[in-house]
MDTraj code that builds the backbone (N, CA, C; nanometers):
import mdtraj as md
import numpy as np

residues = "MET GLY ARG ARG GLY LEU PRO LYS ILE MET GLU ARG GLU ASP VAL LYS ALA LEU LEU ALA VAL PRO ASN THR SER CYS PRO THR GLY LEU ARG ASN ARG THR ALA LEU GLU LEU MET TYR ARG ALA GLY LEU ARG VAL SER GLU VAL THR ALA LEU LYS PRO GLY ASP ILE ARG TRP GLU LYS GLY GLU ALA SER VAL GLU HIS GLY LYS GLY ASP ARG ASP ARG VAL VAL PRO LEU ASP ALA GLU ALA VAL ASN TRP LEU ARG LEU TRP ARG LYS HIS PRO LYS HIS PRO LYS GLY ALA ALA THR PHE PHE CYS THR LEU ASP GLY GLY PRO LEU SER THR ASN TYR LEU ARG ASP VAL VAL LYS ARG CYS ALA ARG LYS ALA GLY LEU ASP PRO LEU ALA VAL SER PRO HIS ARG LEU ARG HIS THR TYR ALA THR GLU LEU LEU ASP GLU GLY PHE THR ILE ARG GLU VAL GLN GLU LEU LEU GLY HIS SER SER VAL VAL THR THR GLN VAL TYR THR HIS VAL ARG PRO ALA GLY LEU ALA GLU LYS ILE ARG ARG ARG GLY GLN ALA GLU GLU LYS PRO THR VAL ASP PRO GLU ALA GLN ALA LEU ALA GLU LYS ILE VAL GLY LEU THR PRO GLU ALA ARG GLN ALA LEU ALA ALA LEU VAL GLY GLY ASN".split()
xyz = np.array([
    [1.8553, -1.3950, 2.0652],
    [1.8984, -1.4847, 2.1716],
    [1.7876, -1.5857, 2.2001],
    [1.8225, -1.7132, 2.2098],
    [1.7242, -1.8182, 2.2327],
    [1.6725, -1.8169, 2.3755],
    [1.5581, -1.8825, 2.3901],
    [1.4968, -1.8901, 2.5226],
    [1.5813, -1.9769, 2.6146],
    [1.6010, -1.9307, 2.7371],
    [1.6791, -2.0051, 2.8346],
    [1.5853, -2.0706, 2.9344],
    [1.5882, -2.2021, 2.9400],
    [1.4987, -2.2740, 3.0298],
    [1.5495, -2.2743, 3.1730],
    [1.4657, -2.3257, 3.2621],
    [1.5029, -2.3340, 3.4026],
    [1.6049, -2.4457, 3.4235],
    [1.6932, -2.4317, 3.5225],
    [1.7899, -2.5382, 3.5511],
    [1.7176, -2.6663, 3.5927],
    [1.7688, -2.7787, 3.5458],
    [1.7147, -2.9088, 3.5844],
    [1.7905, -2.9579, 3.7072],
    [1.7174, -3.0116, 3.8033],
    [1.7811, -3.0573, 3.9267],
    [1.7445, -3.2029, 3.9539],
    [1.8079, -3.2585, 4.0555],
    [1.7820, -3.3951, 4.0982],
    [1.7179, -3.3940, 4.2361],
    [1.6349, -3.4927, 4.2626],
    [1.5788, -3.5077, 4.3958],
    [1.6847, -3.5686, 4.4878],
    [1.6716, -3.5428, 4.6167],
    [1.7726, -3.5878, 4.7124],
    [1.7915, -3.7400, 4.7107],
    [1.6813, -3.8150, 4.6989],
    [1.6934, -3.9604, 4.7007],
    [1.7671, -4.0111, 4.5768],
    [1.7515, -3.9406, 4.4628],
    [1.8233, -3.9801, 4.3413],
    [1.9724, -3.9501, 4.3543],
    [2.0043, -3.8361, 4.4157],
    [2.1455, -3.8040, 4.4396],
    [2.2082, -3.9085, 4.5314],
    [2.1348, -3.9458, 4.6339],
    [2.1844, -4.0466, 4.7281],
    [2.2123, -4.1789, 4.6570],
    [2.1222, -4.2185, 4.5678],
    [2.1413, -4.3426, 4.4929],
    [2.2616, -4.3316, 4.4001],
    [2.2802, -4.2180, 4.3385],
    [2.3941, -4.1968, 4.2483],
    [2.5262, -4.2071, 4.3230],
    [2.5340, -4.1393, 4.4379],
    [2.6582, -4.1364, 4.5149],
    [2.6941, -4.2728, 4.5733],
    [2.5945, -4.3584, 4.5901],
    [2.6194, -4.4899, 4.6498],
    [2.6789, -4.5895, 4.5507],
    [2.6842, -4.5543, 4.4236],
    [2.7284, -4.6497, 4.3209],
    [2.8787, -4.6802, 4.3251],
    [2.9670, -4.5791, 4.3279],
    [3.1108, -4.6109, 4.3233],
    [3.1536, -4.7038, 4.4364],
    [3.2365, -4.8006, 4.4029],
    [3.2909, -4.8950, 4.5010],
    [3.4079, -4.8290, 4.5726],
    [3.3821, -4.7767, 4.6900],
    [3.4853, -4.7008, 4.7608],
    [3.5913, -4.7887, 4.8270],
    [3.5779, -4.9204, 4.8126],
    [3.6821, -5.0088, 4.8664],
    [3.8006, -5.0168, 4.7711],
    [3.7835, -4.9695, 4.6486],
    [3.8960, -4.9649, 4.5542],
    [3.9344, -4.8183, 4.5323],
    [4.0594, -4.7903, 4.5005],
    [4.1061, -4.6509, 4.4937],
    [4.0339, -4.5661, 4.3893],
    [4.0079, -4.6214, 4.2702],
    [3.9410, -4.5398, 4.1687],
    [3.7964, -4.5114, 4.2078],
    [3.7320, -4.6077, 4.2734],
    [3.5957, -4.5855, 4.3193],
    [3.5902, -4.4777, 4.4260],
    [3.6861, -4.4801, 4.5178],
    [3.6924, -4.3775, 4.6222],
    [3.7184, -4.2407, 4.5605],
    [3.8111, -4.2359, 4.4647],
    [3.8410, -4.1093, 4.3966],
    [3.7166, -4.0555, 4.3254],
    [3.6477, -4.1421, 4.2527],
    [3.5297, -4.0981, 4.1782],
    [3.4171, -4.0538, 4.2717],
    [3.3981, -4.1258, 4.3812],
    [3.2943, -4.0865, 4.4783],
    [3.3276, -3.9488, 4.5351],
    [3.4536, -3.9252, 4.5649],
    [3.4946, -3.7966, 4.6207],
    [3.4706, -3.6841, 4.5216],
    [3.4990, -3.7086, 4.3945],
    [3.4761, -3.6071, 4.2915],
    [3.3272, -3.5752, 4.2800],
    [3.2430, -3.6793, 4.2854],
    [3.0983, -3.6578, 4.2794],
    [3.0502, -3.5766, 4.4002],
    [3.1030, -3.6103, 4.5176],
    [3.0645, -3.5381, 4.6392],
    [3.0987, -3.3899, 4.6270],
    [3.2125, -3.3605, 4.5660],
    [3.2549, -3.2207, 4.5552],
    [3.1661, -3.1434, 4.4576],
    [3.1201, -3.2095, 4.3528],
    [3.0290, -3.1442, 4.2590],
    [2.8943, -3.1165, 4.3255],
    [2.8496, -3.2112, 4.4075],
    [2.7190, -3.1979, 4.4709],
    [2.7234, -3.1111, 4.5964],
    [2.8238, -3.1277, 4.6793],
    [2.8279, -3.0583, 4.8080],
    [2.8971, -2.9225, 4.8035],
    [2.9689, -2.8942, 4.6948],
    [3.0370, -2.7643, 4.6846],
    [3.0013, -2.6909, 4.5561],
    [2.9255, -2.7563, 4.4689],
    [2.8818, -2.6904, 4.3468],
    [2.9923, -2.6620, 4.2474],
    [3.1018, -2.7363, 4.2550],
    [3.2117, -2.7122, 4.1626],
    [3.1769, -2.7639, 4.0225],
    [3.2158, -2.6871, 3.9224],
    [3.2032, -2.7324, 3.7840],
    [3.2996, -2.8493, 3.7619],
    [3.2704, -2.9331, 3.6637],
    [3.3558, -3.0492, 3.6396],
    [3.4971, -3.0053, 3.6037],
    [3.5105, -2.8945, 3.5318],
    [3.6438, -2.8437, 3.4977],
    [3.7183, -2.7949, 3.6211],
    [3.6449, -2.7437, 3.7195],
    [3.7078, -2.6967, 3.8430],
    [3.7527, -2.8146, 3.9288],
    [3.6794, -2.9244, 3.9221],
    [3.7190, -3.0444, 3.9963],
    [3.8487, -3.1014, 3.9390],
    [3.8561, -3.1145, 3.8076],
    [3.9752, -3.1734, 3.7467],
    [4.0976, -3.0827, 3.7606],
    [4.0756, -2.9513, 3.7728],
    [4.1875, -2.8571, 3.7846],
    [4.2344, -2.8376, 3.9281],
    [4.1601, -2.8911, 4.0241],
    [4.1936, -2.8692, 4.1650],
    [4.3307, -2.9263, 4.1984],
    [4.4137, -2.8463, 4.2598],
    [4.5474, -2.8894, 4.2997],
    [4.5488, -2.9229, 4.4485],
    [4.6427, -3.0066, 4.4932],
    [4.6481, -3.0415, 4.6358],
    [4.6545, -2.9190, 4.7264],
    [4.7286, -2.8176, 4.6839],
    [4.7419, -2.6979, 4.7658],
    [4.6198, -2.6079, 4.7661],
    [4.5211, -2.6392, 4.6815],
    [4.4006, -2.5575, 4.6758],
    [4.3035, -2.5896, 4.7889],
    [4.3279, -2.6992, 4.8584],
    [4.2391, -2.7378, 4.9679],
    [4.2973, -2.6864, 5.0989],
    [4.2231, -2.6019, 5.1671],
    [4.2667, -2.5447, 5.2942],
    [4.2040, -2.6293, 5.4050],
    [4.2800, -2.7280, 5.4485],
    [4.2256, -2.8279, 5.5409],
    [4.1829, -2.7676, 5.6736],
    [4.2609, -2.6730, 5.7259],
    [4.2289, -2.6163, 5.8569],
    [4.0966, -2.5398, 5.8546],
    [4.0716, -2.4699, 5.7456],
    [3.9502, -2.3891, 5.7358],
    [3.8356, -2.4638, 5.6695],
    [3.8643, -2.5784, 5.6093],
    [3.7596, -2.6513, 5.5386],
    [3.7116, -2.5756, 5.4166],
    [3.8060, -2.5340, 5.3326],
    [3.7733, -2.4560, 5.2141],
    [3.8479, -2.5104, 5.0926],
    [3.7934, -2.4816, 4.9757],
    [3.8608, -2.5137, 4.8497],
    [3.8789, -2.3841, 4.7723],
    [3.9995, -2.3604, 4.7283],
    [4.0289, -2.2409, 4.6498],
    [4.0182, -2.2766, 4.5020],
    [3.9264, -2.2110, 4.4340],
    [3.9050, -2.2360, 4.2906],
    [3.9726, -2.1238, 4.2128],
    [4.0734, -2.1599, 4.1349],
    [4.1464, -2.0604, 4.0574],
    [4.1084, -2.0693, 3.9104],
    [4.0925, -1.9533, 3.8497],
    [4.0605, -1.9449, 3.7072],
    [3.9340, -2.0233, 3.6734],
    [3.8291, -1.9961, 3.7521],
    [3.6998, -2.0560, 3.7199],
    [3.6430, -1.9930, 3.5943],
    [3.5152, -2.0164, 3.5683],
    [3.4529, -1.9615, 3.4483],
    [3.4668, -1.8095, 3.4483],
    [3.5075, -1.7539, 3.3336],
    [3.5312, -1.6102, 3.3268],
    [3.6622, -1.5708, 3.3903],
    [3.7475, -1.6717, 3.4165],
    [3.8792, -1.6508, 3.4786],
    [3.8671, -1.5878, 3.6170],
    [3.7591, -1.6231, 3.6883],
    [3.7365, -1.5695, 3.8225],
    [3.7805, -1.6705, 3.9276],
    [3.8453, -1.6195, 4.0325],
    [3.8845, -1.7021, 4.1465],
    [3.7793, -1.6888, 4.2559],
    [3.7649, -1.7933, 4.3371],
    [3.6744, -1.7857, 4.4512],
    [3.7163, -1.8899, 4.5536],
    [3.6712, -1.8711, 4.6762],
    [3.6943, -1.9677, 4.7836],
    [3.5596, -2.0279, 4.8213],
    [3.5522, -2.1601, 4.8201],
    [3.4265, -2.2297, 4.8474],
    [3.4355, -2.3023, 4.9811],
    [3.3524, -2.2660, 5.0797],
    [3.3501, -2.3406, 5.2058],
    [3.2975, -2.4823, 5.1811],
    [3.3526, -2.5770, 5.2537],
    [3.3141, -2.7172, 5.2384],
    [3.2455, -2.7662, 5.3651],
    [3.1417, -2.8474, 5.3508],
    [3.0803, -2.9051, 5.4697],
    [3.1633, -3.0239, 5.5185],
    [3.1311, -3.0730, 5.6370],
    [3.2111, -3.1782, 5.7001],
    [3.2145, -3.3058, 5.6164],
    [3.1032, -3.3365, 5.5489],
    [3.0964, -3.4581, 5.4680],
    [3.1932, -3.4499, 5.3508],
    [3.1971, -3.3363, 5.2841],
    [3.2887, -3.3186, 5.1715],
    [3.4338, -3.3280, 5.2164],
    [3.4648, -3.2624, 5.3281],
    [3.6025, -3.2671, 5.3799],
    [3.6421, -3.4097, 5.4150],
    [3.5495, -3.4857, 5.4711],
    [3.5787, -3.6238, 5.5074],
    [3.6163, -3.7068, 5.3848],
    [3.5407, -3.6924, 5.2748],
    [3.5725, -3.7680, 5.1534],
    [3.7053, -3.7242, 5.0943],
    [3.7322, -3.5937, 5.0975],
    [3.8609, -3.5446, 5.0472],
    [3.9771, -3.6037, 5.1263],
    [3.9627, -3.6140, 5.2570],
    [4.0678, -3.6717, 5.3414],
    [4.0885, -3.8197, 5.3107],
    [3.9771, -3.8911, 5.2900],
    [3.9876, -4.0343, 5.2608],
    [4.0657, -4.0589, 5.1319],
    [4.0401, -3.9786, 5.0300],
    [4.1121, -3.9962, 4.9038],
    [4.2579, -3.9525, 4.9174],
    [4.2831, -3.8448, 4.9887],
    [4.4208, -3.7979, 5.0049],
    [4.5047, -3.8998, 5.0807],
    [4.4444, -3.9653, 5.1805],
    [4.5203, -4.0581, 5.2653],
    [4.5251, -4.1994, 5.2107],
    [4.4552, -4.2255, 5.1004],
    [4.4554, -4.3617, 5.0460],
    [4.5968, -4.3996, 5.0011],
    [4.6414, -4.5223, 5.0315],
    [4.7769, -4.5649, 4.9938],
    [4.8049, -4.5552, 4.8438],
    [4.7010, -4.5660, 4.7627],
    [4.7188, -4.5614, 4.6173],
    [4.7114, -4.4203, 4.5603],
    [4.6868, -4.3229, 4.6475],
    [4.6836, -4.1842, 4.5994],
    [4.8265, -4.1407, 4.5698],
    [4.8584, -4.1129, 4.4423],
    [4.9962, -4.0773, 4.4068],
    [5.0437, -3.9515, 4.4786],
    [5.1552, -3.9621, 4.5447],
    [5.2123, -3.8461, 4.6129],
    [5.2859, -3.7603, 4.5104],
    [5.2686, -3.6314, 4.5227],
    [5.3365, -3.5402, 4.4322],
    [5.2650, -3.5172, 4.3010],
    [5.1422, -3.5682, 4.2856],
    [5.0666, -3.5450, 4.1629],
    [5.0309, -3.3974, 4.1504],
    [5.0251, -3.3487, 4.0289],
    [4.9977, -3.2071, 4.0064],
    [4.8532, -3.1711, 4.0396],
    [4.7622, -3.2662, 4.0202],
    [4.6209, -3.2405, 4.0482],
    [4.5738, -3.3337, 4.1592],
    [4.4761, -3.2856, 4.2363],
    [4.4267, -3.3649, 4.3491],
    [4.3547, -3.4896, 4.3001],
    [4.2710, -3.4748, 4.1986],
    [4.2035, -3.5893, 4.1388],
    [4.2872, -3.6341, 4.0189],
    [4.3482, -3.7500, 4.0321],
    [4.4436, -3.7948, 3.9314],
    [4.4285, -3.9448, 3.9075],
    [4.4958, -3.9910, 3.8041],
    [4.5005, -4.1344, 3.7795],
    [4.5929, -4.1983, 3.8830],
    [4.5934, -4.3302, 3.8890],
    [4.6806, -4.3976, 3.9857],
    [4.8280, -4.3822, 3.9491],
    [4.8538, -4.3356, 3.8273],
    [4.9917, -4.3063, 3.7859],
    [5.0281, -4.1597, 3.8100],
    [4.9324, -4.0825, 3.8609],
    [4.9599, -3.9422, 3.8897],
    [4.9210, -3.8467, 3.7795],
    [4.8649, -3.8988, 3.6712],
    [4.8243, -3.8120, 3.5608],
    [4.6918, -3.7434, 3.5889],
    [4.6626, -3.6368, 3.5187],
    [4.5372, -3.5632, 3.5414],
    [4.4167, -3.6391, 3.4849],
    [4.3009, -3.6163, 3.5450],
    [4.1769, -3.6709, 3.4912],
    [4.1187, -3.5711, 3.3914],
    [4.0522, -3.6220, 3.2907],
    [3.9872, -3.5335, 3.1948],
    [3.8435, -3.5072, 3.2371],
    [3.7887, -3.3957, 3.1904],
    [3.6491, -3.3648, 3.2205],
    [3.5571, -3.4679, 3.1560],
    [3.5939, -3.5166, 3.0378],
    [3.5117, -3.6177, 2.9712],
    [3.5061, -3.7465, 3.0525],
    [3.6177, -3.7795, 3.1185],
    [3.6184, -3.9004, 3.2010],
    [3.5176, -3.8865, 3.3147],
    [3.5170, -3.7725, 3.3838],
    [3.4248, -3.7548, 3.4960],
    [3.2796, -3.7465, 3.4485],
    [3.2577, -3.6870, 3.3324],
    [3.1217, -3.6871, 3.2781],
    [3.0752, -3.8300, 3.2514],
    [3.1652, -3.9112, 3.1990],
    [3.1316, -4.0511, 3.1725],
    [3.1067, -4.1267, 3.3027],
    [3.1828, -4.0954, 3.4071],
    [3.1625, -4.1577, 3.5386],
    [3.0212, -4.1296, 3.5874],
    [2.9774, -4.0043, 3.5731],
    [2.8429, -3.9673, 3.6180],
    [2.7377, -4.0460, 3.5405],
    [2.7545, -4.0588, 3.4101],
    [2.6574, -4.1322, 3.3286],
    [2.6539, -4.2798, 3.3678],
    [2.7713, -4.3401, 3.3878],
    [2.7771, -4.4821, 3.4239],
    [2.7136, -4.5057, 3.5608],
    [2.7404, -4.4165, 3.6531],
    [2.6804, -4.4300, 3.7866],
    [2.5293, -4.4124, 3.7806],
    [2.4830, -4.3224, 3.6939],
    [2.3392, -4.3018, 3.6792],
    [2.2717, -4.4295, 3.6300],
    [2.3313, -4.4943, 3.5317],
    [2.2728, -4.6189, 3.4798],
    [2.2663, -4.7246, 3.5882],
    [2.3750, -4.7401, 3.6618],
    [2.3796, -4.8424, 3.7669],
    [2.2820, -4.8111, 3.8801],
    [2.2533, -4.6831, 3.8996],
    [2.1588, -4.6429, 4.0055],
    [2.0139, -4.6509, 3.9583],
    [1.9942, -4.6882, 3.8326],
    [1.8591, -4.6968, 3.7795],
    [1.8014, -4.5628, 3.7393],
    [1.8881, -4.4640, 3.7156],
    [1.8439, -4.3305, 3.6764],
    [1.8643, -4.3105, 3.5270],
    [1.7931, -4.2158, 3.4718],
    [1.8083, -4.1832, 3.3307],
    [1.9411, -4.1104, 3.3115],
    [2.0367, -4.1692, 3.2393],
    [2.1670, -4.1028, 3.2236],
    [2.1583, -3.9690, 3.1517],
    [2.0528, -3.9508, 3.0722],
    [2.0360, -3.8234, 3.0029],
    [1.9904, -3.7132, 3.0985],
    [1.9398, -3.7547, 3.2148],
    [1.8893, -3.6576, 3.3123],
    [1.9885, -3.6328, 3.4255],
    [2.1094, -3.6872, 3.4131],
    [2.2101, -3.6726, 3.5189],
    [2.3405, -3.6263, 3.4549],
    [2.4016, -3.5252, 3.5126],
    [2.5277, -3.4721, 3.4615],
    [2.5984, -3.3970, 3.5732],
    [2.7283, -3.3695, 3.5570],
    [2.7975, -3.2885, 3.6582],
    [2.7305, -3.1543, 3.6819],
    [2.6832, -3.0906, 3.5742],
    [2.6224, -2.9588, 3.5923],
    [2.4874, -2.9687, 3.6618],
    [2.4206, -3.0820, 3.6445],
    [2.2936, -3.0974, 3.7147],
    [2.3174, -3.1121, 3.8648],
    [2.4282, -3.1727, 3.9028],
    [2.4635, -3.1785, 4.0441],
    [2.4878, -3.0371, 4.0979],
    [2.5494, -2.9536, 4.0175],
    [2.5737, -2.8140, 4.0566],
    [2.4407, -2.7393, 4.0700],
    [2.3485, -2.7612, 3.9762],
    [2.2169, -2.6984, 3.9857],
    [2.1448, -2.7428, 4.1129],
    [2.1572, -2.8699, 4.1446],
    [2.0919, -2.9241, 4.2640],
    [2.1486, -2.8593, 4.3899],
    [2.2795, -2.8439, 4.3929],
    [2.3473, -2.7780, 4.5055],
    [2.2901, -2.6379, 4.5264],
    [2.2799, -2.5611, 4.4193],
    [2.2313, -2.4231, 4.4299],
    [2.0877, -2.4182, 4.4787],
    [2.0035, -2.5046, 4.4233],
    [1.8618, -2.5038, 4.4607],
    [1.8428, -2.5454, 4.6060],
    [1.9185, -2.6447, 4.6503],
    [1.9070, -2.6886, 4.7898],
    [1.9529, -2.5795, 4.8858],
    [2.0540, -2.5022, 4.8479],
    [2.0973, -2.3914, 4.9333],
    [1.9847, -2.2908, 4.9526],
    [1.9150, -2.2562, 4.8450],
    [1.8036, -2.1627, 4.8555],
    [1.6915, -2.2224, 4.9405],
    [1.6665, -2.3532, 4.9232],
    [1.5651, -2.4206, 5.0053],
    [1.5987, -2.4111, 5.1537],
    [1.7292, -2.4133, 5.1845],
    [1.7740, -2.4154, 5.3233],
    [1.7900, -2.2757, 5.3828],
    [1.7570, -2.1718, 5.3055],
    [1.7561, -2.0370, 5.3611],
    [1.8734, -1.9484, 5.3233],
    [1.9641, -1.9949, 5.2379],
    [2.0734, -1.9093, 5.1928],
    [2.0150, -1.7989, 5.1039],
    [2.0743, -1.6800, 5.1114],
    [2.0263, -1.5693, 5.0286],
    [2.0773, -1.5861, 4.8860],
    [2.0119, -1.5149, 4.7935],
    [2.0523, -1.5224, 4.6538],
    [2.1945, -1.4704, 4.6352],
    [2.2337, -1.3717, 4.7131],
    [2.3697, -1.3175, 4.7042],
    [2.4721, -1.4201, 4.7533],
    [2.4382, -1.4921, 4.8580],
    [2.5299, -1.5943, 4.9098],
    [2.5489, -1.7067, 4.8084],
    [2.4396, -1.7472, 4.7460],
    [2.4488, -1.8525, 4.6448],
    [2.5283, -1.8037, 4.5240],
    [2.5088, -1.6781, 4.4875],
    [2.5861, -1.6202, 4.3772],
    [2.7361, -1.6307, 4.4050],
    [2.7756, -1.5956, 4.5266],
    [2.9170, -1.6002, 4.5636],
    [2.9709, -1.7434, 4.5632],
    [2.8925, -1.8363, 4.6153],
    [2.9370, -1.9754, 4.6222],
    [2.9507, -2.0372, 4.4839],
    [2.8623, -1.9991, 4.3920],
    [2.8682, -2.0545, 4.2568],
    [2.9709, -1.9841, 4.1694],
    [3.0092, -1.8641, 4.2078],
    [3.1053, -1.7900, 4.1274],
    [3.0429, -1.7199, 4.0090],
    [2.9147, -1.6827, 4.0201],
    [2.8479, -1.6103, 3.9122],
    [2.8906, -1.4640, 3.9138],
    [2.9131, -1.4080, 3.7955],
    [2.9526, -1.2671, 3.7889],
    [2.8342, -1.1748, 3.8133],
    [2.7137, -1.2215, 3.7839],
    [2.5933, -1.1394, 3.8018],
    [2.4887, -1.2179, 3.8794],
    [2.4176, -1.1482, 3.9660],
    [2.3124, -1.2127, 4.0439],
    [2.1961, -1.2537, 3.9545],
    [2.1856, -1.1924, 3.8359],
    [2.0794, -1.2282, 3.7415],
    [2.0914, -1.3751, 3.7020],
    [2.2140, -1.4216, 3.6854],
    [2.2362, -1.5626, 3.6507],
    [2.1875, -1.6528, 3.7626],
    [2.2095, -1.6117, 3.8863],
    [2.1720, -1.6936, 4.0016],
    [2.0225, -1.6921, 4.0260],
    [1.9562, -1.5816, 3.9915],
    [1.8138, -1.5665, 4.0223],
    [1.7271, -1.6716, 3.9547],
    [1.7775, -1.7321, 3.8483],
    [1.6973, -1.8325, 3.7795],
    [1.6642, -1.9498, 3.8720],
    [1.7486, -1.9733, 3.9724],
    [1.7238, -2.0849, 4.0645],
    [1.6040, -2.0591, 4.1558],
    [1.5661, -1.9346, 4.1695],
    [1.4511, -1.9053, 4.2562],
    [1.3201, -1.9514, 4.1928],
    [1.3216, -1.9809, 4.0641],
    [1.1999, -2.0245, 3.9946],
    [1.1896, -2.1764, 3.9842],
    [1.2877, -2.2481, 4.0356],
    [1.2903, -2.3934, 4.0203],
    [1.1898, -2.4617, 4.1108],
    [1.1623, -2.4036, 4.2278],
    [1.0734, -2.4655, 4.3265],
    [0.9473, -2.3813, 4.3463],
    [0.8599, -2.3680, 4.2463],
    [0.7387, -2.2859, 4.2654],
    [0.6488, -2.3375, 4.3758],
    [0.6539, -2.4672, 4.4035],
    [0.5707, -2.5226, 4.5112],
    [0.6103, -2.4638, 4.6453],
    [0.7385, -2.4366, 4.6628],
    [0.7855, -2.3762, 4.7871],
    [0.7291, -2.2370, 4.8062],
    [0.7182, -2.1610, 4.6981],
    [0.6591, -2.0274, 4.7072],
    [0.5107, -2.0375, 4.7414],
    [0.4423, -2.1336, 4.6813],
    [0.2993, -2.1501, 4.7097],
    [0.2761, -2.1818, 4.8564],
    [0.3631, -2.2652, 4.9135],
    [0.3488, -2.3014, 5.0548],
    [0.3707, -2.1798, 5.1441],
    [0.4668, -2.0944, 5.1071],
    [0.4911, -1.9735, 5.1859],
    [0.3707, -1.8798, 5.1812],
    [0.3060, -1.8712, 5.0654],
    [0.1870, -1.7871, 5.0534],
    [0.0755, -1.8414, 5.1423],
    [0.0602, -1.9752, 5.1433],
    [-0.0448, -2.0355, 5.2260],
    [-0.0198, -2.0113, 5.3741],
    [0.1065, -2.0009, 5.4121],
    [0.1388, -1.9826, 5.5540],
    [0.1221, -1.8384, 5.6004],
    [0.1109, -1.7448, 5.5043],
    [0.1037, -1.6035, 5.5436],
    [-0.0146, -1.5770, 5.6352],
    [-0.1333, -1.6295, 5.5983],
    [-0.2521, -1.6075, 5.6797],
    [-0.2397, -1.6698, 5.8168],
    [-0.1733, -1.7851, 5.8234],
    [-0.1563, -1.8534, 5.9512],
    [-0.0621, -1.7772, 6.0428],
    [0.0297, -1.7030, 5.9821],
    [0.1292, -1.6314, 6.0617],
    [0.0784, -1.4972, 6.1125],
    [-0.0348, -1.4495, 6.0561],
    [-0.0870, -1.3202, 6.1012],
    [-0.1267, -1.3258, 6.2485],
    [-0.1064, -1.2163, 6.3161],
    [-0.1378, -1.2106, 6.4589],
    [-0.2878, -1.2147, 6.4807],
    [-0.3325, -1.3065, 6.5620],
    [-0.4741, -1.3192, 6.5916],
    [-0.5115, -1.2233, 6.7049],
    [-0.6364, -1.1656, 6.6991],
    [-0.6770, -1.0708, 6.8055],
    [-0.6792, -1.1392, 6.9412],
    [-0.6304, -1.0691, 7.0401],
    [-0.6259, -1.1245, 7.1752],
    [-0.7482, -1.0790, 7.2542],
    [-0.7891, -1.1562, 7.3498],
    [-0.9052, -1.1255, 7.4341],
    [-0.8574, -1.1010, 7.5762],
    [-0.9000, -0.9896, 7.6337],
    [-0.8665, -0.9580, 7.7722],
    [-0.9364, -1.0606, 7.8624],
    [-0.8624, -1.1412, 7.9371],
    [-0.9253, -1.2452, 8.0195],
    [-1.0197, -1.1885, 8.1253],
    [-0.9879, -1.0699, 8.1807],
    [-1.0766, -1.0097, 8.2815],
    [-1.2083, -0.9661, 8.2188],
    [-1.2008, -0.9085, 8.0970],
    [-1.3224, -0.8656, 8.0288],
    [-1.4080, -0.9859, 7.9916],
    [-1.3399, -1.0926, 7.9488],
    [-1.4142, -1.2132, 7.9125],
    [-1.4847, -1.2725, 8.0357],
    [-1.4166, -1.2736, 8.1507],
    [-1.4757, -1.3267, 8.2735],
    [-1.5949, -1.2423, 8.3168],
    [-1.5829, -1.1095, 8.3021],
    [-1.6918, -1.0203, 8.3399],
    [-1.8136, -1.0430, 8.2501],
    [-1.7880, -1.0601, 8.1203],
    [-1.8978, -1.0830, 8.0264],
    [-1.9716, -1.2115, 8.0602],
    [-1.8939, -1.3149, 8.0970],
    [-1.9567, -1.4420, 8.1322],
    [-2.0441, -1.4277, 8.2572],
    [-1.9996, -1.3445, 8.3535],
    [-2.0785, -1.3229, 8.4753],
    [-2.2079, -1.2471, 8.4452],
    [-2.1962, -1.1502, 8.3524],
    [-2.3148, -1.0714, 8.3170],
    [-2.4201, -1.1607, 8.2516],
    [-2.3739, -1.2516, 8.1638],
    [-2.4665, -1.3426, 8.0971],
    [-2.5406, -1.4279, 8.1991],
    [-2.4732, -1.4612, 8.3108],
    [-2.5344, -1.5473, 8.4117],
    [-2.6292, -1.4759, 8.5064],
    [-2.6406, -1.3422, 8.4964],
    [-2.7290, -1.2671, 8.5857],
    [-2.8759, -1.2886, 8.5465],
    [-2.9606, -1.2686, 8.6419],
    [-3.1047, -1.2737, 8.6156],
    [-3.1436, -1.1490, 8.5384],
    [-3.2562, -1.1511, 8.4677],
    [-3.2995, -1.0321, 8.3938],
    [-3.3096, -0.9094, 8.4833],
    [-3.3600, -0.9276, 8.6054],
    [-3.3733, -0.8143, 8.6956],
    [-3.2365, -0.7561, 8.7309],
    [-3.1390, -0.8460, 8.7552],
    [-3.0049, -0.7996, 8.7919],
    [-2.9387, -0.7280, 8.6750],
    [-2.9609, -0.7784, 8.5506],
    [-2.9012, -0.7115, 8.4339],
    [-2.9618, -0.5724, 8.4143],
    [-3.0940, -0.5607, 8.4389],
    [-3.1573, -0.4295, 8.4266],
    [-3.1011, -0.3318, 8.5294],
    [-3.0803, -0.3819, 8.6494],
    [-3.0272, -0.2950, 8.7554],
    [-2.8855, -0.2499, 8.7219],
    [-2.8045, -0.3442, 8.6657],
    [-2.6686, -0.3119, 8.6279],
    [-2.6669, -0.2100, 8.5126],
    [-2.7583, -0.2284, 8.4187],
    [-2.7673, -0.1350, 8.3051],
    [-2.8027, 0.0028, 8.3549],
    [-2.8967, 0.0097, 8.4495],
    [-2.9371, 0.1401, 8.5046],
    [-2.8208, 0.2062, 8.5778],
    [-2.7409, 0.1236, 8.6500],
    [-2.6263, 0.1745, 8.7234],
    [-2.5210, 0.2320, 8.6283],
    [-2.4913, 0.1550, 8.5220],
    [-2.3918, 0.2004, 8.4243],
    [-2.4412, 0.3243, 8.3505],
    [-2.5713, 0.3219, 8.3159],
    [-2.6274, 0.4378, 8.2447],
    [-2.6274, 0.5619, 8.3307],
    [-2.6358, 0.5421, 8.4608],
    [-2.6368, 0.6561, 8.5509],
    [-2.5033, 0.7269, 8.5563],
    [-2.3944, 0.6566, 8.5174],
    [-2.2633, 0.7192, 8.5147],
    [-2.2535, 0.8191, 8.4009],
])
top = md.Topology()
chain = top.add_chain()
for i, resn in enumerate(residues, 1):
    res = top.add_residue(resn, chain, resSeq=i)
    for name in ("N", "CA", "C"):
        top.add_atom(name, md.element.get_by_symbol(name[0]), res)
traj = md.Trajectory(xyz[None], top)
């Protein structure tokens, strides 16, 4: 078995530049922007985006039901408010074909291909001034997973959201941000509890220091006499 490298991710500012490329004033641009948002904000694979049906979106709960994902596994993915907003904009667009079998479709109601969306990502990367070889739908998914871990989600939670059958597959994302681990190590010493000083004892010590030598000797004799 060949060596498996670490997942490649995108920085937040690069993702922002990528997402800003589609012209959302036209229907295809709005559709493409929404598809990109779903890959980035929900971690959906490109095949899961193209297979999404209108009924798979649970608007009241803000969830997307992914059926027959990788390994033929189903899962429910919670959506953040931003993702839901883009989904609503595309659904309500006058040019969104009513009755289409898939949520992301052509203006004639036909399904989109995974190759088309991969090409959309590459074209948007070029227009955003990014290396198209360093940007892909799966890299958006990797970025989603890594950002979740950065934000405090547990490895088990990320496993469930990504639809991984084994947590071993998900654990690789914990190695993507070694700088974050280094910072946590540096903070350990700062977080340790510092010894406290009894304010009354400190005040008494200060008074003793201010005594004359004769008074300190008398006090020592008094204490020693106990």
